[in-house]
C-alpha positions in Angstrom: -53.5 17.5 54.7 -52.4 14.5 56.1 -53.0 10.8 54.8 -54.8 8.5 57.4 -53.6 5.4 55.8 -49.8 4.2 54.8 -48.7 4.4 51.0 -49.2 1.6 48.7 -46.2 -0.8 48.5 -44.0 -1.3 45.8 -45.9 -5.1 44.8 -49.6 -3.0 45.1 -48.2 -0.6 42.7 -47.2 -3.2 40.0 -50.1 -5.0 40.5 -52.4 -2.4 39.9 -50.5 -0.7 37.0 -50.7 -4.0 35.3 -54.9 -3.9 35.7 -54.6 -0.3 34.8 -52.4 -1.7 31.6 -55.6 -3.7 30.8 -58.1 -1.0 31.0 -55.5 0.5 28.3 -55.6 -2.4 26.3 -59.5 -2.5 26.2 -59.4 1.3 25.2 -57.0 0.3 22.2 -59.6 -2.7 21.3 -61.9 0.0 20.9 -60.1 2.1 18.5 -58.8 4.7 21.1 -55.5 5.7 22.1 -53.8 3.0 24.7 -54.3 4.9 28.0 -55.8 3.3 31.1 -56.5 4.8 34.6 -58.0 3.1 38.0 -59.2 5.1 40.7 -57.8 2.8 44.1 -59.6 2.9 47.9 -57.1 3.8 51.1 -56.9 0.0 51.3 -54.8 0.0 47.7 -56.9 -3.3 47.1 -60.2 -2.1 46.1 -60.9 -0.5 42.6 -63.2 2.2 42.5 -63.4 3.1 38.7 -61.7 2.2 36.0 -61.5 4.3 32.8 -59.9 4.1 29.2 -59.1 7.2 27.0 -61.7 8.4 25.3 -60.5 11.1 23.0 -57.8 13.9 22.6 -59.7 15.9 25.5 -61.1 13.3 27.8 -58.1 11.5 28.8 -58.7 8.4 31.1 -57.5 10.2 34.0 -59.5 13.5 34.1 -62.6 11.6 33.1 -62.1 9.4 36.1 -61.0 12.0 38.5 -64.1 14.4 37.6 -66.3 10.9 38.0 -64.6 10.2 41.4 -65.8 14.0 42.5 -69.3 13.1 41.7 -69.4 9.7 43.5 -67.3 10.5 46.7 -66.3 13.3 49.2 -63.1 15.2 49.2 -61.8 13.8 52.7 -62.3 10.3 51.2 -60.5 11.2 48.0 -57.4 12.6 49.4 -56.4 8.8 50.8 -57.0 7.2 47.2 -54.5 6.8 44.8 -55.1 7.7 41.1 -53.0 4.4 39.4 -52.5 5.2 35.6 -50.4 3.6 32.6 -48.6 6.7 31.8 -47.6 10.1 33.7 -50.7 12.4 33.7 -50.5 15.4 31.3 -50.8 18.9 32.6 -54.7 18.9 32.1 -55.1 15.7 33.9 -52.5 16.2 36.7 -54.7 19.4 37.2 -57.8 17.5 37.0 -56.8 15.2 39.8 -55.4 18.0 42.1 -58.8 20.1 41.9 -60.2 16.3 42.5 -58.8 16.2 45.8 -57.2 12.8 45.0 -54.0 12.8 46.9 -51.6 10.0 45.5 -50.7 9.1 42.2 -48.7 6.0 40.7 -47.8 5.9 37.0 -45.9 3.4 35.1 -44.2 5.1 32.1 -43.2 9.0 31.9 -44.7 11.6 29.6 -41.2 12.0 28.4 -40.7 8.2 27.2 -44.2 8.4 26.0 -42.9 11.0 23.6 -40.0 9.0 22.4 -42.3 6.4 21.5 -44.7 8.5 19.4 -42.9 11.3 18.4 -44.5 14.1 16.8 -47.3 12.2 16.1 -50.3 14.7 15.2 -52.7 12.3 17.3 -50.6 12.8 20.6 -48.7 16.1 20.8 -47.2 15.6 23.9 -46.5 18.1 26.6 -43.3 17.9 27.9 -44.3 19.0 31.5 -43.9 16.6 34.5 -46.5 16.4 36.8 -44.6 16.9 39.6 -44.1 20.4 38.5 -47.7 20.8 38.0 -48.6 19.6 41.6 -45.6 21.6 42.8 -47.3 24.9 42.2 -50.3 23.9 44.2 -50.9 24.1 47.7 -51.8 20.6 48.4 -48.9 17.8 48.6 -49.9 15.1 46.1 -47.8 11.8 46.5 -46.3 10.6 43.6 -44.6 7.5 42.6 -43.4 6.7 39.0 -42.2 5.7 36.8 -42.2 2.5 37.9 -39.5 0.4 36.2 -41.0 -3.0 37.0 -43.9 -2.5 34.4 -42.9 0.3 32.2 -41.7 -2.0 29.5 -45.1 -3.8 29.5 -46.8 -0.4 29.0 -44.3 0.7 26.8 -44.6 -2.4 24.5 -48.6 -1.6 24.0 -47.8 2.2 23.1 -44.9 1.2 20.7 -47.1 -1.4 19.0 -50.1 1.2 19.0 -48.4 4.3 17.8 -46.4 2.2 15.1 -49.5 1.5 12.8 -51.4 4.8 13.2 
């Protein structure tokens, strides 16, 4: 399936990742893990939805993708972008794939998250890159990340959070 709109620019990606990080900060203020995701329309400007992490099985990306399917058609979602602070785990990548969201931008890799959290009981990170999950499918989901210009900002939020857990 082809895209009808151009890809987001690096400046758009950085701005949107910073907004997703604010969603993560809000989740953290509610006592949840600091993960944030936003769904962005094909114009790469309009934010259609925001979602913070809920719990260990309702990750920000998966909840957002499930809600997106309830509110938008597959053809529209294919040209949208899921922007998330941390690389989606295999559950979230699979949910994005099935939701038919055609683009992904993430700020920090799952591997870097593992370095920050270690063997934390609340975040038993799976070391399975989302690109590997998408590569097993039949749809060519476009992926950008990690984005070095905002990676340290996202990592700082996690470093502070996991240090106090």
